[in-house]
DOFI-531600 format. One line per 2 residues: number of its first residue (from 1); for each residue x, y, z of C-alpha. Coordinates in Angstrom, 3 decimals. Each point is the difference from the previous one (the first is absolute). Example, Ala and Ser with C-alpha at 12.3 -4.5 7.8 and 13.67 -1.06 7.14 Angstrom:
1 = 12.300,-4.500,7.800; 1.370,3.440,-0.660
This chain:
1 = -10.755,-10.953,10.745; 2.299,-0.809,-2.556
3 = -2.609,-0.970,-2.456; -0.772,-0.059,-3.673
5 = -2.904,0.886,-2.254; -0.796,2.653,-2.593
7 = -3.092,1.725,1.420; 1.970,3.241,0.317
9 = 1.026,0.175,-3.668; -1.593,2.579,-2.273
11 = -1.066,-0.518,-3.644; 2.987,-0.475,-2.311
13 = -0.848,3.068,-2.121; 0.304,2.260,3.087
15 = 3.579,-0.985,0.799; 3.480,0.491,-1.418
17 = 1.454,-3.026,1.818; -1.768,-3.101,1.283
19 = 1.814,-2.684,1.990; -2.095,-3.120,0.538
21 = 0.842,-3.138,2.001; 3.727,0.787,-0.150
23 = 2.212,-2.811,1.296; 3.782,0.190,0.326
25 = 1.886,-2.974,1.427; 3.707,-0.739,0.288
27 = 1.092,-3.662,0.139; 2.737,-0.727,2.536
29 = 0.668,-3.616,-0.882; -0.923,-3.082,1.930
31 = -3.656,0.670,-0.693; -0.015,3.233,1.991
33 = -1.523,3.160,-1.463; -0.072,3.621,1.156
35 = -3.601,1.219,-0.431; 0.941,3.662,-0.500
37 = -3.322,1.134,-1.521; -3.055,-2.231,0.204
39 = -2.945,0.995,-2.159; -0.364,3.746,0.555
41 = -2.154,2.294,-2.141; -0.231,3.779,-0.353
43 = -0.475,2.648,-2.670; 1.016,3.595,-0.662
45 = -1.871,2.654,-1.955; 1.920,2.427,-2.203
47 = 1.399,2.877,2.032; -0.498,-1.821,3.300
49 = 2.532,-0.857,2.703; -0.375,-3.286,1.840
51 = 2.017,-0.618,3.140; 1.165,-3.571,0.523
53 = 0.858,-0.406,3.664; 1.039,-2.720,2.433
55 = 2.839,-1.370,2.101; 3.365,-0.878,-1.458
57 = -0.302,-3.362,-1.738; -3.716,0.297,-0.784
59 = 0.619,-0.118,-3.777; -0.676,3.606,-0.949
61 = 3.327,0.603,-1.797; -0.306,-3.372,-1.760
63 = -3.463,1.088,-1.151; 1.401,3.210,-1.454
65 = 2.732,-1.835,-1.862; -2.429,-2.669,-1.212
67 = -2.063,2.715,-1.694; 3.097,0.602,-2.135
69 = 0.349,-3.787,-0.429; 3.236,0.108,1.996
71 = -0.382,-2.712,1.173; -2.579,-1.573,-2.296
73 = -3.003,-0.909,2.211; -0.709,-3.649,0.685
75 = -3.631,0.604,-0.997; -2.623,2.713,-0.201
77 = -0.680,2.939,-2.309; 1.619,3.428,-0.229
79 = -2.064,2.060,-2.437; 1.341,3.392,-1.112
81 = -2.213,2.046,-2.338; -1.919,-3.164,-0.885
83 = 3.170,-1.973,-0.803; 0.799,-3.001,2.208
85 = 3.740,0.110,0.619; 0.131,-3.638,1.072
87 = 1.293,-2.230,-2.761; 1.264,2.767,-2.291
89 = 3.212,-0.687,-1.892; 3.108,1.837,1.190
91 = 0.049,2.548,-2.834; -3.629,1.046,0.493
93 = 0.507,0.185,3.767; 3.126,2.090,-0.509
95 = -2.022,2.511,-2.007; -2.837,0.171,2.531
97 = 2.433,0.676,2.845; 0.465,3.496,-1.381
99 = -3.532,0.665,1.319; 0.866,-1.295,3.481
101 = 3.079,1.172,1.864; 1.317,-0.614,3.522
103 = 1.571,2.146,2.710; 2.097,-2.184,2.270
105 = 0.362,0.051,3.773; 3.737,0.750,0.187
107 = 0.590,3.069,-2.194; 3.794,-0.203,0.018
109 = 0.494,-3.682,-0.838; -2.661,0.185,-2.733
111 = 2.192,2.409,-1.986; 3.006,-1.233,-1.981
113 = 3.050,1.317,1.913; 2.192,-0.113,-3.127
115 = -2.183,2.354,-2.025; -0.518,3.734,0.346
117 = -3.498,1.123,0.927; -0.666,1.377,-3.484
119 = 0.707,-3.445,-1.464; -2.021,-1.814,2.685
121 = -3.152,1.975,-0.769; 0.597,-0.108,-3.770
123 = 0.578,-3.765,-0.163; -3.662,-0.913,-0.774
125 = 0.064,2.525,-2.860; 2.974,-1.802,-1.593
127 = -2.387,-2.916,-0.573; -3.334,1.710,-0.662
129 = 1.068,3.344,-1.457; 0.262,2.705,-0.986
131 = 3.250,-1.057,-1.676; 1.595,3.462,-0.200
133 = 2.270,0.772,2.969; -1.134,3.620,0.225
135 = -3.646,-1.022,0.093; 0.779,-2.592,2.667
137 = 1.804,2.507,2.183; -2.787,2.549,-0.406
139 = -2.473,-2.571,1.316; 2.321,-1.097,2.826
141 = 0.737,3.600,1.036; -3.695,0.825,0.042
143 = -0.778,-3.024,2.181; 2.855,0.666,2.439
145 = -1.164,3.580,0.308; -3.549,-1.192,0.732
147 = 1.194,-2.132,2.926; 2.097,2.805,1.485
149 = 3.478,-0.986,-1.230; 2.124,2.564,-1.878
151 = 0.676,-1.812,-3.317; 3.182,1.929,-0.792
153 = 1.494,-0.851,3.391; -1.158,-3.633,-0.009
155 = 0.831,-0.908,-3.596; 3.601,-1.073,0.597
157 = -0.192,-0.884,3.697; -0.347,-3.536,1.333
159 = -2.682,-1.379,2.374; 2.375,-0.172,3.004
161 = 0.389,3.779,-0.194; -3.670,0.500,0.911
163 = -1.984,-0.482,3.201; -2.610,-2.739,0.392
165 = -2.859,2.420,-0.646; 1.693,1.355,-3.124
167 = 0.637,-3.538,-1.262; -3.680,-0.808,0.466
169 = -0.908,3.074,-2.054; 2.383,-1.242,-2.708
171 = -1.664,-3.428,0.149; -3.398,1.642,-0.438
173 = 1.321,1.934,-3.012; 1.253,-3.248,-1.533
175 = -3.399,-1.636,0.550; -1.859,2.922,-1.587
177 = 2.240,0.605,-3.010; -1.917,-2.554,-2.121
179 = -3.331,1.612,0.989; -1.583,-3.155,1.482
181 = -3.648,-0.287,1.006; 0.639,-1.988,3.179
183 = 2.812,0.276,2.538; 0.624,-2.571,2.713
185 = 1.598,1.676,3.018; 1.673,-2.694,2.094
187 = 0.440,1.628,3.421; 1.570,3.081,-1.627
189 = 0.382,1.979,3.237; 0.803,-2.681,2.598
191 = 3.773,0.559,-0.289; -0.268,3.781,0.338
193 = -0.120,2.451,2.912; -3.478,1.136,1.062
195 = 0.432,3.529,-1.373; 1.216,-1.381,-3.333
197 = -2.902,-2.484,-0.051; -2.445,2.907,-0.009
199 = 1.841,1.633,-2.899; -0.089,-3.173,-2.100
201 = -3.694,-0.626,0.784; -0.884,3.561,-0.984
203 = 2.055,-0.406,-3.180; -1.867,-3.190,-0.932
205 = -3.345,1.726,0.579; 1.020,2.936,-2.189
207 = 1.301,-2.258,-2.787; -3.119,-2.151,0.188
209 = -2.172,3.055,-0.611; 2.248,1.398,-2.729
211 = 0.492,-3.205,-1.977; -3.286,-1.790,0.790
213 = 1.838,-2.890,1.639; -1.484,-3.080,1.627
215 = 1.942,-1.266,3.024; 0.367,-3.231,1.947
217 = 1.571,1.200,3.251; 1.533,-2.816,2.060
219 = 0.844,0.700,3.646; -0.117,-1.382,3.521
221 = -0.586,3.424,1.584; -3.743,0.645,0.116
223 = 0.495,3.693,0.772; 1.900,0.429,-3.279
225 = -2.561,-2.018,-1.968; -2.924,2.036,1.340
227 = 1.433,3.265,-1.256; 0.495,-1.094,-3.593
229 = -2.567,-2.743,-0.737; -3.549,0.196,-1.317
231 = -0.610,-3.621,0.972; 1.930,-2.351,2.295
233 = 0.412,-3.775,-0.242; 1.273,-1.824,3.099
235 = 2.002,-3.222,-0.454; 1.060,-2.683,2.461
237 = 2.134,-3.037,-0.793; -0.754,0.018,-3.718
239 = -3.736,0.654,0.336; -2.260,3.032,-0.291
241 = -1.973,0.794,3.136; -1.583,3.406,-0.525
243 = -0.557,2.541,-2.773; -1.482,3.434,0.521
245 = 0.046,3.691,-0.814; 2.852,1.488,2.032
247 = -1.845,2.137,2.584; -2.640,-2.681,0.556
249 = 2.630,-2.632,0.718; 1.751,2.139,2.592
251 = -3.203,1.091,1.700; -1.801,-3.368,-0.053
253 = 2.407,-2.940,-0.397; -2.012,-3.179,-0.546
255 = 2.718,-2.587,0.369; 1.823,-0.807,3.271
257 = 3.335,0.104,-1.811; -0.692,3.472,-1.412
259 = -0.945,1.187,3.483; 3.246,-1.519,1.323
261 = 2.040,1.871,-2.619; -1.732,3.274,0.861
263 = 0.549,-0.548,3.720; 3.700,-0.543,-0.665
265 = 0.474,3.522,-1.395; 2.310,1.912,2.361
267 = -1.502,2.802,2.089; 2.272,3.054,0.461
269 = -0.510,0.066,3.770; 2.693,-1.205,2.431
271 = -2.644,-0.412,2.705; -2.226,-2.349,-1.995
273 = -0.476,-3.453,1.467; 1.316,-2.813,-2.190
275 = -2.633,-2.608,-0.812; 1.401,-3.471,0.632
277 = -3.321,-1.754,-0.620; 1.353,-1.391,-3.256
279 = 1.978,-3.015,1.115; 3.729,0.344,-0.369
281 = 0.099,-3.759,-0.481; -2.088,0.109,-3.183
283 = 2.112,-1.228,-2.883; -0.662,0.857,-3.634
285 = -0.907,-3.238,-1.820; 2.263,-1.212,-2.766
287 = -1.047,0.522,-3.642; 1.401,-3.485,-0.628
289 = -2.662,-1.543,2.215; -2.766,2.602,0.480
291 = -2.925,-0.686,2.375; -3.167,-1.603,-1.342
293 = -3.158,2.038,-0.398; 0.696,3.596,0.976
295 = 3.732,0.628,0.018; -0.322,2.612,2.739
297 = -1.796,-2.346,2.407; 3.172,-0.921,1.922
299 = 0.312,3.627,1.127; -3.659,1.060,0.071
301 = -1.888,0.420,3.322; -3.320,-0.838,-1.708
303 = 1.069,-3.262,-1.668; -2.173,-3.087,0.420
305 = -0.579,-3.305,-1.788; -1.445,1.520,-3.189
307 = 3.181,2.035,-0.363; 1.991,-3.232,0.044
309 = -2.237,-1.879,-2.427; -1.173,2.617,-2.527
311 = 1.928,2.656,-1.872; -1.936,3.290,0.097
313 = -0.871,1.813,-3.215; -0.482,3.679,-0.736
315 = -3.360,1.370,1.167; -1.428,3.490,-0.299
317 = -0.099,2.296,3.006; -1.308,3.057,-1.867
319 = 0.521,1.888,-3.253; 3.683,-0.657,-0.768
321 = 0.974,-1.828,3.196; 0.552,-3.785,-0.002
323 = 1.411,-2.407,2.565; 0.989,-3.683,0.036
325 = -0.744,-1.089,3.574; -2.414,-2.355,1.760
327 = -0.246,2.404,2.953; 0.362,3.546,-1.390
329 = 0.171,2.932,2.399; -2.887,1.758,-1.774
331 = -3.193,-1.509,-1.454; 0.073,-1.178,-3.600
333 = -2.954,0.440,-2.357; -0.663,-3.652,-0.748
335 = -2.796,-1.640,1.921; 0.740,-2.977,2.259
337 = 3.717,0.439,0.591; 1.631,0.090,3.387
339 = 1.522,3.229,1.226; 2.308,0.552,2.897
């Protein structure tokens, strides 16, 4: 795995967002570079939810921020509604960001502690309008009400007076107040209790249907991603390894890494035997000096010489299922390729 290629991309006119060959690198000095994202590609149709999943450090959050040009990608294209965001001047990019908003992982620290909730949610309206205070508050109150927060109670209270789940609802209201087309959800439920996670996921589904939203849902929990995503993209060490419709991916994982992630999901059974087949000595490679060829080869039981020498590219398994692996777990449609 950990490959490149664009075989899984759909025609540009069928998508709201298209990310192609995205590269994000961070220089460390002394000639060293962190290869955070290394040539990934994916697209999203209007009204769709794509789940971006992988271990911590795989580059998924950096990918989400790079869509907003925060940070500006090292190279590659980010095309929103036919407009390539790469290379735009700051003023034009500032305007386009009203169409793309972000929900952050930590709901409490993402809210200004010195401002009351009414001001926090209204802040984008101070810049983009409406200019009248009454009109602003009407819009803010409506949005708070939609996410399950009493606007009259919340208006003059501060973020620390709310629970984590309530703060995440406030963050969602702030993201929606400008009526964006696309929302990037950066692990929006990972800091919340399980019962609250379900509430927030249900809220996002309801708001998606009501406002016609398109979502990029970033998470490391595959169980959470399955419940909310139409399609799932699996990342490892800055590369894309598999892309598929959600149910298909969970029923027929084609990449060894995807299968490993699925096997790692906890089973609610105290009697279940713990699988120690995955070596406890396996160490995650460094993004400063990633392995040659397939980046997963140092942890893959099927790795051989071709995995060392050649980086795999995306190949079609069926319909909307693609994998970047020299030895996929299911047959691919191309003739003459090796399968494991």
